[in-house]
VOMI-753267 format. One line per field, with one value per residue (C-alpha): residue number from 1; residue in three letters; y negated, x negated, z. Coordinates in Angstrom, 1 decimal, padded with zeros to 4 digits. Layout:
n = c(NUM / ...)
res = c(ALA / ...)
c2 = c(Y / ...)
c1 = c(X / ...)
c3 = c(Z / ...)
% end
This chain:
n = c(1 / 2 / 3 / 4 / 5 / 6 / 7 / 8 / 9 / 10 / 11 / 12 / 13 / 14 / 15 / 16 / 17 / 18 / 19 / 20 / 21 / 22 / 23 / 24 / 25 / 26 / 27 / 28 / 29 / 30 / 31 / 32 / 33 / 34 / 35 / 36 / 37 / 38 / 39 / 40 / 41 / 42 / 43 / 44 / 45 / 46 / 47 / 48 / 49 / 50 / 51 / 52 / 53 / 54 / 55 / 56 / 57 / 58 / 59 / 60 / 61 / 62 / 63 / 64 / 65 / 66 / 67 / 68 / 69 / 70 / 71 / 72 / 73 / 74 / 75 / 76 / 77 / 78 / 79 / 80 / 81 / 82 / 83 / 84 / 85 / 86 / 87 / 88 / 89 / 90 / 91 / 92 / 93 / 94 / 95 / 96 / 97 / 98 / 99 / 100 / 101 / 102 / 103 / 104 / 105 / 106 / 107 / 108 / 109 / 110 / 111 / 112 / 113 / 114 / 115 / 116 / 117 / 118 / 119 / 120 / 121 / 122 / 123 / 124 / 125 / 126 / 127 / 128 / 129 / 130 / 131 / 132 / 133 / 134 / 135 / 136 / 137 / 138 / 139 / 140 / 141 / 142 / 143 / 144 / 145 / 146 / 147 / 148 / 149 / 150 / 151 / 152 / 153 / 154 / 155 / 156 / 157 / 158 / 159 / 160 / 161 / 162 / 163 / 164 / 165 / 166 / 167 / 168 / 169 / 170 / 171 / 172 / 173 / 174 / 175 / 176 / 177 / 178 / 179 / 180 / 181 / 182 / 183 / 184 / 185 / 186 / 187 / 188 / 189 / 190 / 191 / 192 / 193 / 194 / 195 / 196 / 197 / 198 / 199 / 200 / 201 / 202 / 203 / 204 / 205 / 206 / 207 / 208 / 209)
res = c(UNK / UNK / UNK / UNK / UNK / UNK / UNK / UNK / UNK / UNK / UNK / UNK / UNK / UNK / UNK / UNK / UNK / UNK / UNK / UNK / UNK / UNK / UNK / UNK / UNK / UNK / UNK / UNK / UNK / UNK / UNK / UNK / UNK / UNK / UNK / UNK / UNK / UNK / UNK / UNK / UNK / UNK / UNK / UNK / UNK / UNK / UNK / UNK / UNK / UNK / UNK / UNK / UNK / UNK / UNK / UNK / UNK / UNK / UNK / UNK / UNK / UNK / UNK / UNK / UNK / UNK / UNK / UNK / UNK / UNK / UNK / UNK / UNK / UNK / UNK / UNK / UNK / UNK / UNK / UNK / UNK / UNK / UNK / UNK / UNK / UNK / UNK / UNK / UNK / UNK / UNK / UNK / UNK / UNK / UNK / UNK / UNK / UNK / UNK / UNK / UNK / UNK / UNK / UNK / UNK / UNK / UNK / UNK / UNK / UNK / UNK / UNK / UNK / UNK / UNK / UNK / UNK / UNK / UNK / UNK / UNK / UNK / UNK / UNK / UNK / UNK / UNK / UNK / UNK / UNK / UNK / UNK / UNK / UNK / UNK / UNK / UNK / UNK / UNK / UNK / UNK / UNK / UNK / UNK / UNK / UNK / UNK / UNK / UNK / UNK / UNK / UNK / UNK / UNK / UNK / UNK / UNK / UNK / UNK / UNK / UNK / UNK / UNK / UNK / UNK / UNK / UNK / UNK / UNK / UNK / UNK / UNK / UNK / UNK / UNK / UNK / UNK / UNK / UNK / UNK / UNK / UNK / UNK / UNK / UNK / UNK / UNK / UNK / UNK / UNK / UNK / UNK / UNK / UNK / UNK / UNK / UNK / UNK / UNK / UNK / UNK / UNK / UNK / UNK / UNK / UNK / UNK / UNK / UNK)
c2 = c(000.0 / -003.5 / -006.7 / -009.9 / -013.4 / -014.8 / -018.5 / -019.8 / -017.7 / -014.3 / -011.4 / -008.8 / -005.2 / -003.0 / 000.7 / 003.8 / 005.0 / 004.3 / 006.9 / 004.7 / 001.6 / 003.3 / 004.3 / 000.9 / -000.8 / 001.4 / 000.5 / -003.2 / -002.7 / -000.6 / -002.6 / -005.8 / -007.7 / -011.2 / -013.9 / -011.5 / -013.0 / -010.6 / -008.0 / -007.3 / -003.8 / -003.0 / 000.0 / -000.1 / -003.3 / -004.9 / -008.7 / -009.5 / -013.0 / -014.5 / -017.7 / -019.5 / -021.4 / -018.1 / -016.0 / -015.9 / -013.9 / -012.0 / -010.8 / -009.6 / -007.9 / -006.0 / -005.0 / -003.7 / -001.6 / 000.1 / 000.5 / 002.0 / 004.7 / 005.4 / 005.8 / 008.1 / 010.2 / 010.7 / 013.1 / 011.2 / 013.7 / 012.0 / 008.5 / 009.9 / 011.3 / 007.9 / 006.0 / 005.4 / 007.9 / 006.9 / 009.5 / 008.7 / 010.8 / 011.3 / 012.3 / 014.2 / 013.3 / 011.0 / 010.6 / 011.8 / 014.9 / 017.4 / 015.7 / 015.8 / 019.5 / 020.1 / 018.0 / 019.8 / 023.3 / 023.5 / 024.1 / 021.3 / 023.0 / 023.3 / 019.5 / 018.7 / 021.1 / 019.6 / 016.1 / 016.8 / 019.2 / 016.6 / 013.8 / 010.5 / 007.4 / 003.8 / 002.8 / -000.7 / -002.8 / -004.9 / -005.4 / -006.6 / -007.4 / -004.1 / -001.9 / 000.5 / 002.6 / 006.0 / 008.4 / 012.2 / 013.1 / 016.7 / 017.0 / 018.9 / 015.8 / 013.3 / 012.0 / 008.9 / 006.1 / 006.4 / 005.4 / 003.0 / 001.3 / 000.7 / -002.9 / -002.1 / 000.3 / 000.3 / -000.8 / 002.2 / 004.5 / 007.0 / 007.3 / 008.7 / 007.5 / 008.4 / 009.6 / 007.5 / 007.9 / 004.9 / 003.4 / 000.4 / -002.2 / -004.2 / -003.9 / -004.6 / -003.4 / -000.4 / 002.4 / 005.0 / 008.4 / 008.4 / 011.5 / 010.2 / 007.5 / 006.8 / 004.7 / 003.5 / -000.3 / -001.1 / -004.8 / -006.8 / -010.4 / -009.9 / -007.2 / -007.7 / -007.0 / -007.1 / -004.3 / -000.7 / 000.5 / -001.1 / -000.2 / 002.7 / 004.1 / 007.8 / 008.8 / 011.9 / 012.4 / 014.8 / 016.0 / 013.9 / 015.8)
c1 = c(000.0 / -001.2 / 000.3 / -000.2 / 001.0 / 003.8 / 004.1 / 004.5 / 007.7 / 007.2 / 004.8 / 004.7 / 004.2 / 002.6 / 003.3 / 002.8 / 006.2 / 010.0 / 010.3 / 007.8 / 009.8 / 013.0 / 011.4 / 010.1 / 013.3 / 015.2 / 012.9 / 013.4 / 017.2 / 017.3 / 015.0 / 013.7 / 010.8 / 011.4 / 011.8 / 012.8 / 015.1 / 015.6 / 013.9 / 014.0 / 012.9 / 011.5 / 009.9 / 006.7 / 007.0 / 009.1 / 009.3 / 009.8 / 011.0 / 010.7 / 011.3 / 007.9 / 009.4 / 009.8 / 006.9 / 003.8 / 002.7 / 000.1 / 002.7 / 004.9 / 002.0 / 001.2 / 004.8 / 004.9 / 001.8 / 003.3 / 006.7 / 005.0 / 003.4 / 006.6 / 008.5 / 005.7 / 005.7 / 009.4 / 011.4 / 014.0 / 016.8 / 018.4 / 018.1 / 019.6 / 022.6 / 023.1 / 023.2 / 026.5 / 027.5 / 029.0 / 030.5 / 030.7 / 033.0 / 031.5 / 032.9 / 029.9 / 030.6 / 027.6 / 026.1 / 022.7 / 023.8 / 023.0 / 019.6 / 018.8 / 019.5 / 017.4 / 014.4 / 014.5 / 015.2 / 018.4 / 022.0 / 024.4 / 026.0 / 022.6 / 022.0 / 025.3 / 024.7 / 021.2 / 022.6 / 025.4 / 023.4 / 021.1 / 021.9 / 020.3 / 019.2 / 019.3 / 015.7 / 016.2 / 018.4 / 017.4 / 017.7 / 021.3 / 023.7 / 024.9 / 022.2 / 020.8 / 017.7 / 018.4 / 015.7 / 016.3 / 016.6 / 015.8 / 012.4 / 013.6 / 015.7 / 012.8 / 012.5 / 010.8 / 013.0 / 014.3 / 011.7 / 014.3 / 016.5 / 020.2 / 021.4 / 024.6 / 025.4 / 028.9 / 029.5 / 029.9 / 027.6 / 025.9 / 022.2 / 018.8 / 015.2 / 011.9 / 012.4 / 015.6 / 019.3 / 021.7 / 025.0 / 025.2 / 027.3 / 028.0 / 027.7 / 024.0 / 021.1 / 019.1 / 016.8 / 018.1 / 019.6 / 023.4 / 024.9 / 028.5 / 030.7 / 032.6 / 035.6 / 033.6 / 033.1 / 029.4 / 029.8 / 033.0 / 032.8 / 036.2 / 034.8 / 032.7 / 029.9 / 030.2 / 027.7 / 029.0 / 025.4 / 023.0 / 019.4 / 019.3 / 022.8 / 023.2 / 024.9 / 026.3 / 027.6 / 030.5 / 032.3 / 035.5 / 038.7)
c3 = c(000.0 / -000.9 / 000.4 / -001.6 / -000.8 / -002.9 / -002.0 / 001.5 / 002.4 / 000.8 / 000.4 / -002.5 / -001.4 / -004.1 / -003.8 / -005.9 / -006.9 / -006.5 / -003.6 / -001.4 / -002.4 / -001.2 / 002.1 / 002.9 / 001.9 / 004.3 / 007.1 / 006.3 / 006.4 / 009.5 / 011.8 / 010.1 / 011.6 / 013.3 / 010.6 / 008.0 / 005.4 / 002.4 / 000.3 / -003.4 / -004.5 / -007.9 / -009.5 / -007.5 / -005.5 / -002.8 / -002.5 / 001.2 / 002.0 / 005.4 / 007.3 / 007.8 / 010.8 / 012.7 / 011.6 / 009.4 / 006.4 / 008.5 / 011.0 / 008.2 / 006.6 / 009.9 / 010.3 / 006.7 / 007.2 / 010.2 / 008.6 / 005.5 / 007.8 / 009.5 / 006.2 / 004.8 / 008.0 / 008.4 / 006.3 / 004.3 / 004.6 / 007.7 / 006.0 / 002.9 / 004.7 / 006.4 / 003.2 / 001.4 / -001.2 / -004.5 / -006.7 / -010.5 / -012.8 / -016.3 / -019.6 / -021.1 / -024.7 / -025.3 / -028.8 / -027.5 / -025.7 / -028.4 / -029.0 / -025.3 / -025.3 / -028.3 / -026.9 / -023.5 / -024.9 / -022.8 / -023.8 / -023.6 / -020.6 / -018.9 / -019.5 / -017.9 / -015.0 / -014.3 / -014.5 / -011.9 / -009.6 / -008.0 / -005.6 / -006.7 / -004.8 / -006.2 / -006.0 / -007.3 / -009.6 / -012.6 / -016.4 / -016.0 / -013.1 / -011.6 / -013.5 / -010.9 / -011.5 / -009.9 / -008.8 / -008.5 / -012.1 / -012.8 / -014.2 / -017.2 / -018.2 / -017.9 / -021.6 / -022.8 / -024.1 / -027.6 / -030.3 / -031.8 / -029.3 / -030.1 / -030.6 / -028.8 / -026.0 / -024.7 / -021.2 / -018.7 / -020.8 / -018.6 / -019.6 / -018.7 / -019.6 / -018.2 / -014.6 / -014.1 / -014.5 / -014.8 / -016.0 / -018.3 / -016.5 / -019.6 / -023.3 / -024.3 / -026.3 / -024.9 / -025.5 / -023.0 / -024.0 / -023.7 / -022.0 / -021.7 / -020.2 / -017.0 / -015.9 / -012.9 / -013.0 / -012.1 / -011.8 / -011.0 / -009.7 / -008.1 / -005.8 / -002.7 / -003.3 / -007.0 / -007.6 / -007.2 / -006.8 / -004.2 / -003.4 / -001.0 / -001.9 / -002.7 / -006.0 / -007.3 / -010.9 / -011.5 / -014.6 / -015.0 / -014.6)
% end
């Protein structure tokens, strides 16, 4: 773990992978240090904002070092069970389903089974409001992004790319592989909070009935 200054009221924590990001983010949410304001997780970093009138960057960095050790030394199963669970029903009829099966050497039924068998964790959000990057994807389904991205992907498309799964919250360009679609709304300004998926939340996909 490396902690770098980011202005007078924030530090940037550099980690090795999204699982470490999730562990540290959970520590910050469960027992934040004095002066803590907010945290913004990303793929391999966490931006930690603090109130300089109440604490200093050095104190935050020391707390983060200790928290990182606690997160690494504690099995995450209990923390996973304590996090909220979001279930997303999916119609597995995406335009890339057959290609995913071909690239992985699996049948379409096996692709669907592997996508629904695991429980995911929202590691961070980005790209578009409500777009959550979910870790926990079956290694057999880890495929690089499409060589040629699409110029238009419909909202609520369920997709995979690299080691992540996600759902497109709105119509946009994108290079992820499309497994299907869902009726679940990822981003709704009339809802509080607007995002269905927040960092740290658990997610399960299931075949829509």
